[in-house]
C-alpha positions, 0 to 999 in steps of 0.5 A, spaced: 547 303 912 544 299 917 536 299 916 530 295 919 525 293 914 518 296 917 514 291 912 518 285 916 517 288 923 509 288 921 509 281 918 511 279 925 505 282 928 510 287 932 509 295 932 514 298 928 515 304 932 516 300 938 521 296 935 525 301 932 525 305 939 530 303 944 534 307 950 540 307 945 536 309 939 531 315 940 529 317 933 528 314 927 527 316 919 523 312 914 524 313 906 522 308 900 526 303 898 526 306 891 530 312 894 537 309 895 536 304 889 535 310 884 542 312 886 545 305 884 545 303 891 543 296 893 538 294 898 536 288 901 534 283 907 540 282 912 538 279 918 542 279 924 542 274 930 539 279 935 534 282 929 531 278 924 528 285 921 535 288 919 536 290 912 542 293 909 543 299 904 550 297 900 554 301 895 559 307 894 556 312 898 558 319 896 556 326 900 551 327 894 547 320 895 547 321 902 544 328 901 539 325 896 537 319 901 536 324 907 532 329 903 527 323 901 527 321 909 522 323 914 521 322 921 518 315 923 520 317 930 521 324 931 526 327 936 523 334 938 526 340 935 531 336 930 530 337 923 531 331 918 533 335 912 
């Protein structure tokens, strides 16, 4: 699962809401890193040439693990009339 690391974005003195919002990505959710880690998934920094704040969640995703992360998520940049969980 591809993620952007809010702490890294903010340490670069960028506005996280602006950084994660583009014409292609109009909404985003946020969750604490302990949510996927508690499911046995790995979370870490994985910079890309065009995104130094990129991270990744690695591991074997099951429907139950995906649902658990979804339930631990909340809107960071909301899409109107769309529920997270």
